[in-house]
N, C-alpha and C positions, 0 to 999 in steps of 0.2 A: 504491499498500499502507499502510495506519496505520500510526503507532508503533506504535500495542501488535503489531501483528501481528508486525512485523520485530521487534522486540525476541523476542518468542517463536520466530520462526525461528533468530535467532541462540542462544538458549536452546537449543531441539532440536539444530540442530548440538553444539553443544559437549557436549551429552549424547551422541550418537548417537558421536561421538567417543571417549569414554569407553566406553562400551560396546560399542564396534570394536576397542579396546587388542588384544586378542588376535589379530586380525589380520595376514597374513604382511606384510610392505614390500615383497616382493614373491616369485611364483609363480616356483615351477622346473618345466622337463619333464620328463614323466617318464622320459627317457631321462638327463637329471640325474642325475636322484634313484634310478636304479638303480645306477651308477656309482658312488653316496657310500657310505664305510662306514657312517654315520651317516646317513641320507634326513633330512635337518630343511630349514627354512626359518627366517630371524629372523623376527620379529613385531614388530609398531610399538613394543611395550611392552617393547624388550629381550629377552623372552625369545627360548626355541629352541622349535621344535614340531617334534616327530617322528613320522616316518611309519612303519607296517610295514612291511617287506619282502614282508612274506607280499603285503597290498591291490597293493603296488608291483607283485610278480609276476602277479598275478590280473590286475589292468590291463593289463600288457604281453600277454596271453595273451590278451587280446580286440582288440590293435591291432598294424596291422604295425609298423614303424620307423618309417616318416615320422608316421607320427601318433602313435608316442613323443615324439616331439619336438615335435608341434605340441600335445600335450594339456599343458596346466598344471596344477600342483598347488599347494595344495586347489585341488580343485570350489569354489567358493561359490555359496550356498546362500542366496536370503533372504528373511528372514522380517520381515513387516511386521504391519501392523493387521488386513489380512483371514485366520479364526482357519481357513480352509476352504484355503487356497492358500499355495505357497512359490513360490519360482520359481529354475530354478538361471540362474546365468550363463554364457551359452556364446557363446563367443567363434569357433566353429565347429563344423565338422560334427562332429570326432571323437567331443566331451562328448553329442553326439544318439546316436551311434552306443553309447558305451558304457551312458549312461544307459537304451536305449532294450534292448542286452541285461540289463542288472540288472532293468528291471521287466518284460523280456519282452513288451513291445509295442511301437509304435513312438510315437515325441513326434517333435516338431520345436518348431523357436523360431522366438519372434517379437519384433522389435526386441531382440535379441539375450540372449533369456529361457527356457528351457523350463520351464512350468507344470503343476507336477505339485502333486496334492492330501496328503493328512495321510497317507493308509494309505501310499500311493507310498512319502512320505518317510521313514516306518519301515522298509521297507523297504531303501531306497537307503542310509542309516546307518548298516542292520545290515550293510550290504553291506562300504560305504567307511566306517569309522568313523573312522581316523585320514587319510583322504584328502579328506574334507569339511570343509568350518567353515562357520557361520553369521555371516550378518553382519544384523546390523540396521537395518531400514528403515520410514519412516513410511507408506510407498507405494511397492508394489512391481508394481504393475501398470499405474500410468500411464501 
């Protein structure tokens, strides 16, 4: 790698860290969030990110108790340089089940990601406004 390319990668890494400062320092399970009076996670920038109880209850209606424990929130949506597609970070079948239900179509993950198109993203975000968050990445489909 050339020195210029290395410097550029370092710069981009630092910029992405700033752009993604709103991300949670850790995710919580749906079941844990349902037990909280004020469901929230702490963000990397120190702020508190609140979830709407109504959304959490909606998600709980879609999955069983074991899946509530397995579903980590917020669901992370990777947005990158490809304008037509985004990727949902998928750690297991429960994310596939939830996304499939909301989009009313079967979805599958490949390499830990579910790829959807912008019109589908609009529907997903309309339904899960507080239980999804964007992650900005230079390349989502590598």
